C-alpha positions in Angstrom: 124.3 111.9 115.2 121.2 109.6 115.3 118.4 110.7 113.0 115.0 109.2 112.8 113.0 109.7 109.6 109.2 109.0 109.6 108.1 108.8 106.0 110.2 106.9 103.4 108.9 108.7 100.3 110.6 111.2 98.1 111.6 113.7 100.8 112.2 111.3 103.6 114.1 108.8 101.4 116.2 111.5 99.9 117.1 112.9 103.4 118.0 109.4 104.5 120.5 109.1 101.7 122.0 112.5 102.3 122.3 112.0 106.1 123.9 108.6 105.8 126.3 109.9 103.3 127.2 112.6 105.8 128.1 110.0 108.4 124.9 109.9 110.5 123.0 106.9 111.6 119.4 106.8 110.3 116.3 104.9 111.5 113.8 105.0 108.6 110.0 104.4 109.1 106.9 104.3 107.0 103.3 103.6 107.8 103.6 99.9 107.2 105.7 97.1 108.6 109.4 97.9 108.8 110.1 94.8 106.8 108.7 96.6 103.7 111.7 98.9 103.9 114.3 96.1 103.6 115.4 97.0 100.1 115.5 100.7 100.8 117.6 100.4 103.9 119.9 97.9 102.3 120.6 100.4 99.6 121.4 103.1 102.2 124.1 100.9 103.7 125.2 99.9 107.3 124.3 103.3 108.8 120.6 102.8 108.2 118.0 100.5 109.6 114.2 100.1 109.4 111.9 100.9 112.3 108.4 101.8 113.3 107.5 105.5 113.7 107.7 105.1 117.5 111.1 103.4 117.2 112.5 106.0 114.8 111.4 108.7 117.2 113.0 107.0 120.2 116.2 106.4 118.2 116.7 109.9 116.8 118.2 112.9 118.5 116.7 114.6 115.5 113.4 113.2 114.0 112.2 114.3 110.6 108.5 114.0 109.8 107.9 113.6 106.0 104.4 112.3 106.1 101.1 113.7 104.8 99.8 116.3 107.3 96.6 114.3 107.9 98.6 111.5 109.4 100.1 113.6 112.3 97.4 112.5 114.7 98.5 108.9 114.4 101.9 109.7 115.9 102.3 108.6 119.5 103.5 111.8 121.3 105.6 110.0 124.0 108.6 108.8 121.9 109.0 112.4 120.5 109.5 114.0 124.0 112.7 115.9 124.1 113.6 115.2 120.5 114.3 117.9 117.9 111.4 117.3 115.4 111.7 118.6 111.9 108.4 119.1 110.2 108.8 118.7 106.4 105.0 118.6 105.8 102.6 120.9 104.1 98.9 121.5 104.3 97.2 120.6 101.0 93.4 120.8 101.6 92.6 118.7 98.5 94.7 115.9 100.0 94.3 116.5 103.8 90.8 117.8 104.0 89.8 121.2 105.3 91.2 122.1 108.7 89.4 125.1 110.1 92.3 126.3 112.3 94.6 126.3 109.3 92.2 127.9 106.9 91.5 130.8 109.4 95.2 131.3 110.1 94.7 130.6 113.8 97.5 128.0 113.6 100.2 127.1 111.1 100.4 123.5 110.0 103.6 123.1 112.1 101.8 124.7 115.1 99.2 122.0 114.8 101.9 119.4 114.9 103.6 121.1 117.9 100.3 121.0 119.8 100.1 117.3 119.2 103.8 116.8 120.3 103.9 119.2 123.3 107.2 117.9 124.7 109.1 117.9 121.4 111.4 120.7 120.2 109.5 121.3 116.9 111.0 123.0 113.9 110.1 123.3 110.3 112.3 122.7 107.2 112.5 120.9 103.9 108.9 121.7 103.1 109.7 124.3 100.3 112.1 122.3 98.2 111.3 119.8 95.4 112.7 116.4 96.3 114.8 116.1 93.1 116.4 119.4 93.9 117.1 118.2 97.4 118.7 115.2 95.9 120.8 116.9 93.2 121.5 120.5 94.2 123.4 120.2 97.5 126.9 121.7 97.4 128.7 120.8 100.6 132.0 122.3 99.4 130.6 125.6 98.2 130.5 128.8 100.2 127.2 129.3 102.1 126.3 132.3 99.9 126.5 130.1 96.7 124.2 127.4 97.9 120.5 127.0 97.6 118.5 128.1 100.6 116.3 126.0 102.9 114.0 128.1 105.1 113.6 127.0 108.7 111.4 128.1 111.6 111.2 127.2 115.3 111.0 128.5 118.8 114.0 126.6 120.2 117.2 128.4 119.2 119.5 125.5 120.1 117.3 123.1 118.0 117.5 125.5 115.1 121.3 125.6 115.4 121.5 121.8 115.2 119.2 121.9 112.2 121.2 124.6 110.5 124.3 122.5 110.9 122.7 119.4 109.4 121.5 121.5 106.4 125.0 122.9 106.0 126.4 119.3 106.0 124.2 118.3 103.1 125.1 121.3 101.0 122.4 123.9 101.5 122.1 127.1 103.6 119.5 127.5 106.3 117.5 130.8 106.3 115.6 131.6 109.5 111.9 132.6 108.9 111.3 133.1 112.6 109.3 131.3 115.3 106.7 128.6 114.7 104.0 131.2 114.5 105.9 132.8 111.6 106.3 129.5 109.7 103.4 130.5 107.5 106.0 132.5 105.6 107.3 129.3 104.1 104.1 127.5 103.6 102.5 126.8 100.1 101.5 129.9 98.1 104.2 132.1 99.6 107.0 133.7 97.6 109.7 131.4 98.9 107.7 128.2 98.5 109.3 126.2 95.7 111.8 129.0 95.0 115.3 127.7 94.1 117.3 130.7 95.4 120.3 131.8 97.4 120.1 132.7 101.1 120.0 136.4 100.3 117.3 136.0 97.8 115.3 133.8 100.1 115.5 136.4 102.8 113.9 138.9 100.5 111.1 136.5 99.5 110.4 135.7 103.1 110.0 139.3 103.9 107.5 139.7 101.0 105.1 137.1 102.3 101.6 138.3 103.0 98.7 136.5 104.6 
């Protein structure tokens, strides 16, 4: 599968490593010139190449966004049309500034992104896990019940099935939190956020979330 990753920091870079190891082709982008990623993509091997954000979106059947939330408005919507977009971002007001629609609960942070990318198949995942745990705790050969959980949300069942399979390939178990409007259940300050738990335990924590 072709996967675009926009954001080459801890989460984006770790996913690039895990996906290339799993046999996927990866286009990796950051906010600067693709040439600044030369060393990083060389270390990833022949399945990876550097790109702009628009190029990574056009390349990927799945496109992961691992950028600060405040940068979402800089993304050009057109290359993301029809793509499965995985939002790995979180809203941190101290970093991103106050966003009234998020503070009031009128939108989730992923809903804000989905509004900006109206023709993309937006999902949410990888926002609850520490990057070092993402790097170190995947167990592809273990039964699903014995793996760490990664919560996911989205409105497109087929897109979530693709994402679930990718999560399985890198050694974790996807746990469905519901539609995009339900993705607040895996946002910061909820029980499952940052919790290193099994799928069954994650299901309990997701149900405990309160606004």
